[in-house]
LUMDOVEX-700148 format. One record per residue (C-alpha): residue number from 1; residue in one letter; x, y, z. Coordinates in nm, 4 decimals, padded with zeros to 6 digits, always signed. Layout:
N
NUM;A;X;Y;Z
...
//
This chain:
324
1;M;+01.2608;-02.0391;+02.6574
2;V;+00.9047;-01.8499;+02.6104
3;T;+00.6791;-01.9558;+02.8429
4;D;+00.4041;-01.7279;+02.8494
5;G;+00.1572;-01.6196;+02.5633
6;E;-00.0258;-01.8546;+02.3426
7;T;+00.0463;-02.2389;+02.4243
8;R;-00.0262;-02.3588;+02.0710
9;P;+00.1510;-02.2224;+01.7297
10;R;-00.0324;-01.9490;+01.5652
11;K;-00.0591;-02.0579;+01.2198
12;F;-00.0291;-01.8195;+00.9308
13;A;-00.1381;-01.8845;+00.5701
14;F;+00.0617;-01.6826;+00.3040
15;L;-00.1656;-01.6756;+00.0108
16;L;+00.0838;-01.5981;-00.3049
17;V;-00.0645;-01.4219;-00.6281
18;N;+00.1176;-01.3652;-00.9459
19;N;+00.3869;-01.0966;-00.9593
20;F;+00.3905;-01.1082;-00.5727
21;T;+00.6443;-00.8796;-00.3852
22;L;+00.9252;-01.0923;-00.2583
23;L;+01.0509;-00.8387;-00.0231
24;A;+00.6897;-00.7976;+00.1470
25;F;+00.6857;-01.1398;+00.1593
26;S;+01.0191;-01.2330;+00.3398
27;S;+00.9403;-00.9165;+00.5432
28;A;+00.6327;-01.0859;+00.6940
29;L;+00.8002;-01.4434;+00.7415
30;E;+01.1064;-01.3943;+00.8347
31;P;+01.0143;-01.2306;+01.1979
32;L;+00.8171;-01.5345;+01.2814
33;R;+01.1085;-01.8075;+01.1796
34;L;+01.3479;-01.5724;+01.4177
35;A;+01.0817;-01.5786;+01.6908
36;N;+01.0796;-01.9438;+01.7024
37;W;+01.4518;-01.9672;+01.6876
38;I;+01.5200;-01.6886;+01.9139
39;S;+01.2687;-01.8579;+02.1790
40;E;+01.3623;-02.1968;+02.1057
41;S;+00.9998;-02.2880;+02.0637
42;A;+00.7493;-02.3204;+01.8094
43;L;+00.5556;-02.0256;+01.8351
44;Y;+00.4713;-01.9900;+01.4928
45;E;+00.3846;-02.1974;+01.1873
46;W;+00.3008;-02.1280;+00.8232
47;C;+00.2034;-02.2406;+00.4787
48;I;+00.2252;-02.1088;+00.1147
49;V;-00.0751;-02.1125;-00.0730
50;A;-00.1294;-02.0855;-00.4121
51;E;-00.3876;-02.1422;-00.6921
52;G;-00.3942;-02.4678;-00.8028
53;G;-00.0935;-02.5609;-00.5951
54;Q;+00.1182;-02.4333;-00.8751
55;S;+00.4619;-02.2351;-00.8452
56;V;+00.4008;-01.8647;-00.8573
57;V;+00.6436;-01.6326;-00.9706
58;S;+00.7502;-01.3185;-00.7716
59;S;+00.7760;-00.9558;-00.9523
60;S;+01.1758;-01.0349;-00.9489
61;G;+01.1258;-01.3458;-01.1536
62;L;+01.1695;-01.6346;-00.8602
63;D;+00.9597;-01.9168;-00.8471
64;I;+00.8059;-02.0305;-00.4896
65;R;+00.6796;-02.3814;-00.4563
66;P;+00.3460;-02.3447;-00.2648
67;D;+00.2491;-02.6353;+00.0276
68;M;-00.0770;-02.6214;-00.0965
69;G;-00.3330;-02.5150;-00.3176
70;L;-00.6866;-02.3093;-00.2232
71;E;-00.8078;-02.5725;+00.0366
72;E;-00.9651;-02.5565;+00.3376
73;L;-00.8059;-02.4326;+00.6654
74;T;-00.8329;-02.4579;+00.9756
75;R;-01.0274;-02.1519;+01.1829
76;D;-00.7285;-02.0511;+01.4089
77;T;-00.5216;-01.9788;+01.0662
78;T;-00.4494;-01.6338;+00.9889
79;V;-00.4149;-01.5556;+00.6258
80;I;-00.2066;-01.3121;+00.4627
81;V;-00.2729;-01.2148;+00.0821
82;V;+00.0666;-01.1251;-00.0408
83;G;+00.0238;-00.8758;-00.3585
84;G;+00.2734;-00.6968;-00.6023
85;R;+00.2793;-00.5615;-00.9356
86;D;-00.0062;-00.5650;-01.2004
87;I;-00.2604;-00.7055;-00.8850
88;K;-00.5788;-00.6734;-01.0612
89;Q;-00.4835;-00.9280;-01.3596
90;A;-00.3837;-01.1508;-01.0661
91;I;-00.7114;-01.1642;-00.9144
92;T;-00.8911;-01.4662;-01.0158
93;K;-01.2595;-01.5892;-00.9680
94;P;-01.0877;-01.9246;-00.7496
95;I;-00.9234;-01.7043;-00.5028
96;L;-01.2231;-01.4522;-00.4343
97;T;-01.4472;-01.7943;-00.3736
98;W;-01.1545;-01.9508;-00.1695
99;L;-01.0959;-01.6136;+00.0403
100;R;-01.4983;-01.5624;+00.0947
101;R;-01.5346;-01.8935;+00.1972
102;E;-01.2390;-01.8990;+00.4708
103;S;-01.3313;-01.5803;+00.6346
104;R;-01.6953;-01.7079;+00.6801
105;K;-01.5042;-01.9101;+00.9650
106;G;-01.4348;-01.5849;+01.1353
107;M;-01.0684;-01.6183;+01.0724
108;T;-00.8332;-01.3222;+01.0963
109;M;-00.7605;-01.2126;+00.7177
110;G;-00.4593;-00.9680;+00.6492
111;S;-00.2785;-00.8580;+00.3494
112;V;+00.0661;-00.6831;+00.2537
113;C;+00.1946;-00.4696;-00.0283
114;T;-00.0991;-00.4344;-00.2771
115;G;-00.2802;-00.7553;-00.1213
116;A;-00.5402;-00.5262;+00.0079
117;Q;-00.6856;-00.5009;-00.3469
118;V;-00.7766;-00.8562;-00.3424
119;L;-00.9714;-00.8690;-00.0014
120;A;-01.1514;-00.5486;-00.0812
121;T;-01.2500;-00.7196;-00.4315
122;A;-01.3711;-01.0205;-00.2176
123;G;-01.5491;-00.7721;-00.0142
124;L;-01.3602;-00.8420;+00.3050
125;L;-01.2664;-00.4759;+00.3946
126;D;-01.5801;-00.3088;+00.3698
127;G;-01.6448;-00.0733;+00.6307
128;K;-01.2769;-00.1447;+00.7731
129;R;-00.9804;+00.0906;+00.8131
130;A;-00.7066;-00.0295;+00.5502
131;T;-00.3723;+00.0455;+00.3762
132;I;-00.2054;-00.0345;+00.0755
133;H;+00.1363;+00.0522;-00.0895
134;W;+00.1432;+00.4474;-00.1058
135;D;+00.1558;+00.4224;-00.5105
136;N;-00.1679;+00.2502;-00.5452
137;R;-00.3517;+00.4433;-00.2951
138;D;-00.5138;+00.6599;-00.5776
139;S;-00.6653;+00.4001;-00.7504
140;F;-00.7785;+00.1852;-00.4439
141;A;-00.9687;+00.4889;-00.3319
142;E;-01.1272;+00.5336;-00.6486
143;D;-01.2308;+00.1669;-00.6863
144;F;-01.3371;+00.1172;-00.2923
145;P;-01.4931;+00.4132;-00.1603
146;E;-01.6696;+00.1792;+00.1120
147;V;-01.2924;+00.1215;+00.2763
148;E;-01.1620;+00.3872;+00.5049
149;L;-00.8214;+00.3886;+00.3432
150;T;-00.5314;+00.5188;+00.5787
151;Q;-00.1613;+00.6328;+00.4779
152;Q;-00.0321;+00.4143;+00.8201
153;V;+00.2276;+00.1571;+00.7609
154;F;-00.0096;-00.1032;+00.8849
155;V;-00.3458;-00.1361;+01.0197
156;Q;-00.5298;-00.3421;+01.2576
157;D;-00.9194;-00.3052;+01.2438
158;G;-01.0879;-00.5945;+01.4280
159;N;-00.9845;-00.9578;+01.2669
160;R;-00.8805;-00.7375;+00.9527
161;I;-00.4474;-00.6674;+00.9361
162;T;-00.3353;-00.4854;+00.6540
163;S;+00.0510;-00.3882;+00.5550
164;S;+00.1667;-00.1212;+00.2911
165;G;+00.4388;-00.3279;+00.1520
166;G;+00.8034;-00.2942;+00.1177
167;T;+00.9606;-00.3759;+00.4825
168;T;+00.6705;-00.2579;+00.6681
169;P;+00.5373;-00.6240;+00.7091
170;S;+00.8130;-00.6766;+00.9457
171;D;+00.6851;-00.4177;+01.1808
172;L;+00.3412;-00.5797;+01.1680
173;M;+00.4713;-00.8605;+01.2849
174;L;+00.6691;-00.7207;+01.5340
175;K;+00.3882;-00.6186;+01.6702
176;L;+00.1862;-00.9221;+01.6945
177;I;+00.5195;-01.0840;+01.8518
178;A;+00.5019;-00.8543;+02.0993
179;E;+00.1416;-00.8591;+02.1780
180;A;+00.1318;-01.2210;+02.1900
181;H;+00.4897;-01.2816;+02.3694
182;G;+00.6176;-00.9610;+02.5074
183;P;+00.8084;-00.6478;+02.3819
184;Q;+01.1516;-00.8457;+02.4758
185;L;+01.1030;-01.1167;+02.2336
186;A;+01.0077;-00.8905;+01.9490
187;N;+01.2969;-00.6352;+02.0434
188;E;+01.5611;-00.9455;+02.0124
189;V;+01.3530;-01.0453;+01.6678
190;A;+01.4221;-00.7072;+01.5319
191;D;+01.7947;-00.6890;+01.6485
192;Q;+01.8399;-01.0018;+01.4707
193;M;+01.6908;-00.8443;+01.1450
194;I;+01.9186;-00.5309;+01.2453
195;H;+01.5623;-00.3520;+01.2304
196;T;+01.6972;-00.0713;+01.4424
197;S;+01.3527;+00.1224;+01.4576
198;I;+01.0233;-00.0398;+01.5072
199;R;+00.7426;+00.1610;+01.3578
200;S;+00.4025;+00.1878;+01.4872
201;E;+00.0483;+00.1943;+01.3540
202;K;+00.0539;+00.5612;+01.3921
203;D;+00.3793;+00.6099;+01.1482
204;E;+00.2769;+00.7043;+00.7971
205;Q;+00.4412;+00.5202;+00.4429
206;R;+00.6137;+00.8108;+00.2974
207;L;+00.8629;+00.9957;+00.3749
208;S;+00.8146;+01.3460;+00.5326
209;I;+00.7619;+01.6118;+00.2745
210;P;+01.0905;+01.8018;+00.3608
211;T;+01.2657;+01.4991;+00.3249
212;R;+01.1141;+01.4002;-00.0109
213;I;+01.1701;+01.7675;-00.1726
214;G;+01.4791;+01.8036;+00.0094
215;V;+01.4205;+02.0915;+00.1606
216;R;+01.3204;+02.1915;+00.5112
217;H;+01.0959;+02.5124;+00.5023
218;P;+00.7682;+02.4650;+00.7139
219;K;+00.5594;+02.7141;+00.5303
220;L;+00.6666;+02.5394;+00.1874
221;A;+00.6182;+02.1785;+00.3309
222;T;+00.2227;+02.3017;+00.4260
223;V;+00.1765;+02.4437;+00.0942
224;I;+00.2632;+02.0932;-00.0549
225;H;+00.0823;+01.8816;+00.2211
226;M;-00.2360;+02.1331;+00.0857
227;M;-00.1802;+02.0605;-00.2716
228;E;-00.1339;+01.6953;-00.2151
229;E;-00.4931;+01.6939;-00.0452
230;N;-00.6648;+01.8927;-00.2643
231;I;-00.6220;+01.7272;-00.6160
232;E;-00.9816;+01.7149;-00.7526
233;E;-01.0299;+02.0676;-00.6462
234;P;-00.7264;+02.2590;-00.6837
235;I;-00.6777;+02.5545;-00.4385
236;S;-00.5635;+02.8552;-00.6170
237;P;-00.1878;+03.0277;-00.5049
238;S;-00.3566;+03.3011;-00.3730
239;I;-00.5483;+03.1107;-00.1052
240;L;-00.2622;+02.8949;-00.0359
241;A;-00.0404;+03.1852;+00.0174
242;K;-00.2901;+03.3639;+00.2595
243;D;-00.3196;+03.0027;+00.4409
244;V;+00.0385;+03.0366;+00.5620
245;G;+00.0744;+03.3865;+00.6175
246;M;+00.2298;+03.4804;+00.2801
247;S;+00.1484;+03.7214;-00.0286
248;T;+00.1364;+03.5256;-00.3441
249;R;+00.4714;+03.6874;-00.4713
250;Q;+00.6445;+03.5635;-00.1746
251;L;+00.5170;+03.2039;-00.2348
252;E;+00.5978;+03.2279;-00.6084
253;R;+00.9651;+03.3329;-00.4576
254;L;+00.9726;+03.0434;-00.2480
255;F;+00.8885;+02.7886;-00.5223
256;R;+01.1196;+02.9233;-00.7425
257;R;+01.4187;+02.9617;-00.4557
258;Y;+01.4049;+02.5960;-00.3860
259;L;+01.1620;+02.4140;-00.6382
260;N;+01.2727;+02.5711;-00.9335
261;R;+00.9148;+02.6160;-01.0602
262;S;+00.5924;+02.8058;-00.9762
263;P;+00.3213;+02.7104;-00.7360
264;K;+00.1167;+02.6577;-01.0474
265;R;+00.3260;+02.4433;-01.2022
266;Y;+00.4474;+02.2244;-00.9210
267;Y;+00.0690;+02.1781;-00.8374
268;M;-00.0047;+02.0757;-01.2209
269;E;+00.2724;+01.8146;-01.1907
270;L;+00.1110;+01.6867;-00.8920
271;R;-00.2161;+01.6549;-01.0508
272;L;-00.0830;+01.4896;-01.3616
273;G;+00.1302;+01.2527;-01.1747
274;R;-00.2102;+01.1079;-00.9773
275;A;-00.3801;+01.0880;-01.3382
276;R;-00.1264;+00.8842;-01.4794
277;N;-00.1511;+00.6517;-01.1753
278;L;-00.5568;+00.6560;-01.2542
279;L;-00.4932;+00.5731;-01.6174
280;I;-00.2474;+00.3086;-01.5704
281;Q;-00.4032;+00.1266;-01.2401
282;T;-00.7774;+00.1912;-01.3079
283;D;-01.0569;+00.1384;-01.5585
284;M;-01.1883;+00.4861;-01.4967
285;S;-01.2664;+00.6479;-01.8108
286;V;-01.0337;+00.9399;-01.9560
287;I;-01.2889;+01.1926;-01.8805
288;N;-01.3475;+01.0847;-01.5095
289;V;-00.9907;+01.0573;-01.4619
290;A;-00.9815;+01.4209;-01.5593
291;L;-01.2230;+01.5441;-01.3439
292;A;-01.0932;+01.3434;-01.0446
293;C;-00.7534;+01.5129;-01.0728
294;G;-00.9161;+01.8869;-01.1143
295;F;-00.9548;+01.9453;-01.4942
296;A;-01.2708;+02.0527;-01.6027
297;S;-01.2324;+02.0049;-01.9994
298;P;-01.0781;+01.6752;-02.0904
299;S;-00.9415;+01.8800;-02.3932
300;H;-00.7735;+02.0974;-02.1326
301;F;-00.6416;+01.7674;-01.9593
302;S;-00.4950;+01.6141;-02.2789
303;K;-00.3153;+01.9276;-02.3914
304;C;-00.1705;+01.9534;-02.0259
305;Y;-00.0950;+01.6078;-02.0257
306;R;+00.0849;+01.5845;-02.3958
307;S;+00.2917;+01.8805;-02.2647
308;H;+00.4210;+01.6697;-01.9527
309;F;+00.4443;+01.3409;-02.0917
310;G;+00.4627;+01.3518;-02.4587
311;T;+00.1664;+01.1573;-02.4903
312;T;-00.2168;+01.1684;-02.4544
313;P;-00.3999;+01.0394;-02.1909
314;Y;-00.6072;+00.8134;-02.4678
315;R;-00.2660;+00.6588;-02.5737
316;E;-00.1071;+00.5839;-02.2327
317;R;-00.4287;+00.3906;-02.1746
318;G;-00.4077;+00.2273;-02.4732
319;A;-00.0068;+00.1311;-02.4145
320;Q;-00.1112;-00.0389;-02.0912
321;M;-00.3564;-00.2847;-02.2480
322;V;-00.0729;-00.4027;-02.4852
323;P;+00.0420;-00.7439;-02.3781
324;V;+00.3954;-00.7552;-02.2852
//
């Protein structure tokens, strides 16, 4: 039995939006259930909220029946917005109105996966540090420059908590459990989940560059990191080489040996990949996408895009607008 910590159950309200990610939702909910079970105490209570009180379909096609619609909550409730695919289409005026109204009570507001997009659209992350799933990071940064976006697995900033999705909500909840009821209970919950390594707020979302590319070469990893951090204003191969103490020719050989492409080609693929994300996930004009990805000329951008993806940026943008 747990006797210290909070005397009353902590309440959570999970707001599910259309196409929410089931993995992120269950990763946030299950640690709470396990904490109650292990402690043999009602440490946590929760309810599921959805617009209109209607069933919500996850991105995997599973229907979830909510406990309530967009009704008033008590001030001691923590709201967690659960996002997923096509998040912009899932944001509605009633949801934004409800979040703004509830936030005025001073309650804690949080999100998992792309739920941060909903909070930011409601203006609830202005001036805050936050995180979102890495695949949506580029578009979020363009849409909400007033939010300090990080690459961390989860972030706590005052009464705002955001998690990047996947299994990272478990790490966030384990931290909250440890803060309220001690690390022993959090560790026991993690053991039940067979969660062998609890990530902290300092951990980043994506695998390290050496792991991602399957090559453990420190200078190569450093150069790729520099490329990823300088998409809008690309750095020339000669400067990249100089910064890691190599000649341009040595850098060329390094990329050819391990990645079977030139540094210039690899950098171009990174920029085009980000451009595709922005075309699909934002309403930015094609010209602005080109500029954001380091292309001074829209015609050059279009030519490179067609060469790599087999279609033009304009057709890519049009294809995403076709109803499914």
